[in-house]
C-alpha positions in Angstrom: 0.0 0.0 0.0 0.9 3.7 -0.2 3.9 4.9 1.8 3.6 7.6 4.5 3.7 11.4 4.0 6.8 13.2 5.2 8.2 16.6 6.0 11.6 18.0 5.1 13.2 20.2 7.8 9.7 20.9 9.2 8.4 21.9 5.8 6.0 20.2 3.4 7.5 18.6 0.4 7.4 20.8 -2.7 5.6 19.9 -5.9 8.8 18.8 -7.5 9.8 16.8 -4.5 6.4 15.0 -4.5 6.8 14.3 -8.2 10.2 12.7 -7.4 8.8 10.7 -4.5 6.0 9.1 -6.6 7.6 8.2 -10.0 4.7 5.8 -10.6 2.1 8.6 -10.5 1.8 10.7 -13.6 3.2 14.2 -13.0 0.1 15.9 -14.5 -2.1 14.1 -11.9 0.1 15.4 -9.1 -0.1 18.8 -10.6 -3.9 18.5 -10.8 -4.1 17.6 -7.1 -1.9 20.6 -6.1 -4.0 23.0 -8.2 -7.2 21.7 -6.6 -5.6 22.0 -3.2 -4.4 25.6 -3.7 -6.9 27.0 -6.2 -6.4 29.3 -9.1 -6.4 33.0 -9.7 -7.0 34.4 -13.2 -4.9 37.4 -14.4 -6.6 40.3 -16.1 -4.9 39.3 -19.3 -6.3 35.7 -19.1 -9.8 37.1 -18.4 -9.5 39.5 -21.3 -8.8 36.6 -23.7 -11.9 34.6 -22.8 -14.1 34.0 -25.8 -17.7 33.8 -24.4 -18.9 32.2 -27.6 -16.5 29.3 -27.1 -15.4 29.0 -23.5 -17.7 27.7 -20.7 -18.0 30.3 -17.9 -19.0 29.4 -14.3 -22.5 27.9 -14.2 -24.7 27.1 -11.2 -23.1 24.5 -9.0 -24.1 22.8 -5.8 -21.2 24.1 -3.8 -19.6 27.6 -3.6 -16.1 28.8 -4.4 -13.2 30.1 -2.3 -13.8 33.6 -3.5 -17.5 33.5 -2.4 -18.4 35.1 -5.7 -20.5 34.2 -8.7 -18.5 36.2 -11.2 -18.3 34.7 -14.7 -14.8 33.4 -14.7 -13.9 30.2 -16.6 -15.7 27.1 -15.4 -12.4 25.2 -15.1 -9.3 23.8 -16.8 -8.0 21.0 -18.9 -4.4 19.8 -18.9 -2.8 18.8 -22.2 -3.4 15.1 -21.6 -7.2 15.8 -21.2 -7.1 15.7 -17.4 -9.8 17.9 -15.9 -9.0 20.2 -13.1 -12.2 21.1 -11.3 -10.9 24.0 -9.3 -12.1 27.1 -7.4 -11.3 30.7 -8.3 -9.2 31.8 -5.3 -8.1 35.2 -4.0 -4.5 36.0 -4.9 -3.5 36.5 -1.2 -4.2 32.8 -0.5 -1.3 31.7 -2.7 -3.1 30.0 -5.6 -1.7 28.9 -8.9 -2.0 31.7 -11.5 -3.7 31.3 -14.9 -2.2 33.7 -17.3 -2.3 34.3 -21.1 1.2 34.2 -22.6 2.1 34.1 -26.3 -1.4 33.2 -27.4 -2.1 30.4 -25.0 -3.4 30.0 -21.5 -0.8 28.8 -19.0 -0.5 27.7 -15.4 2.1 29.7 -13.5 3.6 29.2 -10.0 6.3 31.5 -8.5 6.5 33.2 -11.9 7.4 29.9 -13.6 5.2 28.7 -16.5 4.5 25.0 -15.6 2.0 23.9 -18.2 -0.2 25.0 -21.0 -3.9 24.7 -20.1 -7.2 24.8 -22.0 -10.5 26.3 -20.9 -13.5 24.1 -21.0 -15.5 24.4 -24.3 -19.0 25.6 -23.8 -21.7 23.2 -24.9 -24.2 24.4 -27.5 -27.2 23.8 -25.2 -26.0 26.5 -22.8 -27.3 29.2 -25.1 -30.8 27.7 -25.2 -33.9 27.9 -22.9 -36.5 25.3 -22.0 -40.2 25.9 -23.0 -40.8 27.4 -19.5 -38.2 30.0 -20.3 -35.3 28.9 -18.0 -31.8 28.9 -19.3 -30.7 25.3 -19.9 -27.4 26.1 -18.3 -29.4 26.6 -15.1 -30.9 23.1 -15.5 -27.8 21.1 -16.4 -24.2 21.9 -15.6 -21.7 20.4 -18.1 -18.3 18.9 -17.5 -16.2 18.0 -20.5 -17.8 14.6 -20.8 -20.6 14.6 -18.1 -23.9 16.2 -17.5 -24.7 17.3 -13.9 -28.2 17.8 -12.6 -28.6 19.5 -9.2 -32.3 19.3 -8.9 -32.5 20.9 -5.5 -29.9 23.0 -3.6 -31.4 22.6 -0.1 -30.3 20.0 2.5 -32.7 19.2 5.3 -29.9 18.2 7.6 -29.4 22.0 8.0 -33.0 22.4 9.3 -31.7 22.0 12.9 -28.2 23.3 12.2 -26.7 19.8 11.7 -25.4 20.2 8.2 -21.9 18.8 7.4 -19.3 21.2 8.8 -17.2 21.3 5.6 -20.3 22.1 3.5 -21.7 25.4 2.2 -24.6 24.0 0.1 -27.4 26.0 1.8 -25.6 29.4 1.9 -24.4 28.9 -1.7 -27.9 27.9 -2.8 -29.4 31.1 -1.4 -26.7 33.2 -3.1 -27.4 31.5 -6.5 -31.2 32.0 -6.2 -30.7 35.7 -5.3 -27.9 36.6 -7.8 -28.6 34.3 -10.7 -32.3 33.5 -10.4 -31.8 29.8 -10.6 -35.0 27.7 -9.7 -35.3 26.4 -6.2 -36.3 23.0 -7.5 -36.1 21.6 -11.1 -39.1 20.2 -12.9 -39.0 16.9 -14.7 -40.2 18.6 -17.9 -37.3 21.2 -17.9 -34.8 18.4 -17.2 -36.1 16.2 -20.0 -35.9 19.1 -22.5 -32.4 20.1 -21.5 -31.2 16.5 -21.7 -32.7 16.1 -25.2 -30.9 19.2 -26.4 -27.6 18.2 -24.8 -27.7 14.8 -26.5 -27.8 16.4 -29.9 -24.1 17.1 -29.4 -23.3 13.5 -30.4 -20.3 11.9 -28.9 -19.5 14.6 -26.4 -21.1 13.3 -23.1 -20.5 9.9 -21.6 -22.7 10.0 -18.5 -25.3 11.8 -16.5 -25.0 12.5 -12.7 -27.7 13.6 -10.3 -27.3 14.9 -6.8 -28.8 17.3 -4.4 -29.2 17.9 -0.7 -30.8 15.2 1.5 -34.6 15.4 2.2 -35.6 13.6 5.4 -39.3 13.9 4.8 -41.7 11.0 3.9 -43.6 8.0 5.4 -40.2 6.5 5.8 -37.3 8.9 6.2 -36.1 10.1 2.8 -39.1 8.8 0.8 -39.7 12.2 -0.7 -36.1 12.5 -1.8 -36.4 9.1 -3.5 -39.7 10.1 -5.1 -38.2 13.2 -6.6 -35.2 11.3 -8.0 -37.6 8.8 -9.5 -39.4 11.6 -11.3 -36.3 13.2 -12.6 -34.7 9.9 -13.7 -37.8 8.8 -15.5 -37.9 12.2 -17.3 -34.3 11.7 -18.4 -35.1 8.2 -19.5 -37.6 9.6 -22.0 -34.7 10.5 -24.2 -33.2 7.0 -24.4 -34.3 3.9 -26.4 -32.8 1.5 -23.8 -34.1 1.0 -20.3 -30.8 1.7 -18.7 -28.6 4.7 -19.6 -25.1 5.8 -18.3 -26.0 7.4 -15.0 -24.9 7.9 -11.4 -26.9 9.0 -8.5 -25.1 10.7 -5.5 -27.6 10.7 -2.7 -28.4 9.8 0.9 -27.9 6.2 2.2 -31.3 4.8 1.3 -32.7 1.6 2.6 -33.1 -1.5 0.4 -36.7 -0.9 -0.5 -35.9 2.6 -1.6 -32.9 1.5 -3.6 -34.8 -1.3 -5.3 -37.4 1.3 -6.5 -34.6 3.5 -7.9 -33.0 0.6 -9.7 -36.1 -1.1 -11.0 -38.2 1.9 -12.0 -35.5 4.0 -13.7 -32.5 3.8 -16.0 -30.1 4.3 -13.1 -26.9 2.3 -13.4 -24.8 3.3 -10.4 -25.2 4.6 -6.9 -23.0 6.6 -4.7 -23.7 7.7 -1.1 -21.0 9.8 0.6 -19.8 9.0 4.1 -17.5 12.1 3.7 -15.0 10.9 6.3 -13.9 7.3 7.0 -13.8 7.4 10.8 -16.9 7.0 13.0 -15.8 9.6 15.7 -15.0 12.2 13.1 -18.1 11.4 11.1 -20.3 12.1 14.2 -18.6 15.4 14.6 -18.3 16.5 11.0 -21.6 15.1 9.7 -24.0 15.5 12.7 -27.1 15.3 10.5 -26.0 12.1 8.8 -25.1 10.7 12.2 -28.5 11.6 13.7 -30.7 10.2 10.9 -28.7 7.1 9.8 -25.4 6.7 11.7 -21.9 5.7 10.5 -22.3 1.9 10.8 -25.7 1.8 9.3 -24.5 4.1 6.4 -21.8 1.6 5.7 -24.2 -1.3 5.9 -26.6 0.3 3.5 -23.7 0.8 1.0 -22.8 -2.9 1.3 -26.5 -3.9 0.9 -26.7 -1.7 -2.2 -24.1 -4.0 -3.9 -26.8 -6.7 -4.1 -29.0 -4.4 -6.1 -26.6 -2.5 -8.4 -23.8 -5.0 -8.6 -20.2 -5.2 -7.3 -18.2 -2.2 -8.3 -21.2 -0.1 -9.2 -21.7 1.3 -5.6 -19.3 3.8 -4.1 -18.9 6.3 -1.3 -17.2 9.6 -1.6 -15.0 11.2 1.0 -13.8 14.8 1.4 -10.2 13.8 1.4 -8.2 15.7 4.0 -11.2 16.8 6.1 -10.1 14.1 8.6 -7.3 16.5 9.6 -9.8 19.4 10.4 -9.3 21.2 13.7 -9.8 20.8 16.5 -10.7 17.1 16.6 -9.2 15.7 13.4 -5.9 13.8 13.0 -2.8 15.9 13.7 -0.5 13.3 12.1 -0.9 12.8 8.3 0.5 9.3 8.4 -2.1 8.3 11.0 -4.9 9.9 9.0 -3.9 8.1 5.8 -3.5 4.8 7.5 -7.0 5.1 9.2 -8.7 6.2 6.0 -7.2 3.4 3.8 -8.1 0.7 6.4 -11.7 1.7 6.3 -11.7 2.0 2.6 -10.2 -1.5 2.3 -13.0 -2.9 4.4 -15.6 -1.4 2.0 -13.6 -2.5 -1.0 -13.6 -6.1 0.3 -17.5 -5.8 0.2 -17.6 -4.5 -3.3 -17.9 -0.8 -2.5 -15.5 1.8 -4.1 -14.2 4.8 -2.2 -13.4 8.0 -4.2 -12.2 11.3 -2.9 -12.3 15.0 -3.7 -9.7 17.4 -2.4 -10.9 19.2 0.8 -11.1 22.9 0.2 -12.1 24.9 3.3 -14.9 27.0 1.9 -15.7 30.5 3.3 -19.3 29.6 3.7 -18.6 26.5 5.8 -17.9 25.9 9.5 -14.3 25.1 8.5 -13.6 28.4 6.8 -10.0 29.6 7.3 -8.6 26.2 8.0 -5.6 24.7 6.0 -5.9 21.4 4.1 -3.2 18.7 4.2 0.0 18.6 2.2 0.3 17.6 -1.5 2.2 14.5 -0.3 -0.9 13.4 1.7 -3.3 13.8 -1.2 -1.1 11.9 -3.6 -0.7 9.1 -1.1 -4.4 9.0 -0.7 -5.0 8.8 -4.4 -2.4 6.0 -4.8 -3.8 4.1 -1.9 -7.4 4.1 -3.1 -6.3 3.2 -6.6 -4.3 0.2 -5.3 -7.4 -1.0 -3.4 -9.4 -1.1 -6.6 -6.6 -3.1 -8.2 -6.4 -5.5 -5.3 -10.2 -6.1 -5.2 -10.8 -5.9 -9.0 -13.3 -3.1 -8.6 -14.4 -1.2 -11.8 -14.8 2.5 -11.5 -15.9 3.3 -15.1 -19.0 5.2 -14.0 -17.0 7.7 -12.0 -13.6 7.8 -13.7 -11.6 10.5 -15.4 -14.1 10.9 -18.2 -17.4 10.6 -16.4 -16.4 12.7 -13.4 -12.9 14.2 -13.5 -13.0 15.4 -9.9 -11.4 12.4 -8.2 -7.5 12.2 -8.4 -7.7 8.5 -7.4 -10.0 7.6 -10.3 -7.8 9.6 -12.7 -5.3 6.8 -12.1 -7.7 4.3 -13.7 -6.2 5.5 -17.0 -3.0 3.5 -16.0 -4.9 0.2 -16.1 
């Protein structure tokens, strides 16, 4: 398994030192991780060379950014090997990477050194169109280079009694988007179906559809209303496909077997993800109090494992906010211990047919963890390597959430090596 993280003379390893430590990990993946970890800042020259008819600008998203703004900067970046960097615009004083425009090309700069040429995401054609109800389709579907995202509701009911996840800013960001952009509070199946139909006219571009929103605790059984809404949206999407199943992922609450069976049998859904966020019961109870109150850590894991019987081995996963296990004041203070603990829990899930994927923890200004510092680059590379090795060891596919169908998980980027 992955080796431990290390410090040199009390300092974190530099980007180049981490590249040298992990010769088996592609350099561009390591760069991606560091850019996600630190964020980016666009120079005026870069912003002045955006072509709004070609480049995709920031569209409605379920979480906020490190600059707490909704200004129309580029949605995100592509490295020259096609690797996506889903990254926040970040104030310059926070030491982000710099995106500049030099000699006719966009480049990634650190400490005044040009490291790589980058591309801006290409805007899909459907972004310029509206549904029959008059809503911009870019407010219905957010595109990644090869995936369509549907955020059908931006409210999470765990926040109703102030027990939302401590790293999360979903509710404050949702309110900001409604106020400043006029996005709908809840999508309708009709609008979603129309937007999907239009997006699919761009043949060959998109390889999957992902749905996610905040949890909804309401219903005869807890979360029944959330399940009902997903059913409506998934069935509306399915109207655009000739086959019963279509390439799709649902990222949602840990539903019970009856609820999951409905989702699988009554829709075209092919894969299911339910995020534990942190693989440690004590930290889960602290960081995710709403999830702990309504379901609990052990039951959440058990529901993931039972979901394998419905969706199939390797088509169920949990996401974690990699690095949040070091959050102050109760998180791990030693990166080696944090990495060891996380990978041990991930291995247990892998042995039961459940994948674990991670996103880089970014302390958001709209969250309880604002102002905190995320772990070292060394730590995040070790976590990516460790999770990738678990998928190899247990022969778990990750096609539905890989570098093409997601692009936000450094560990699944490594599936390109297989």
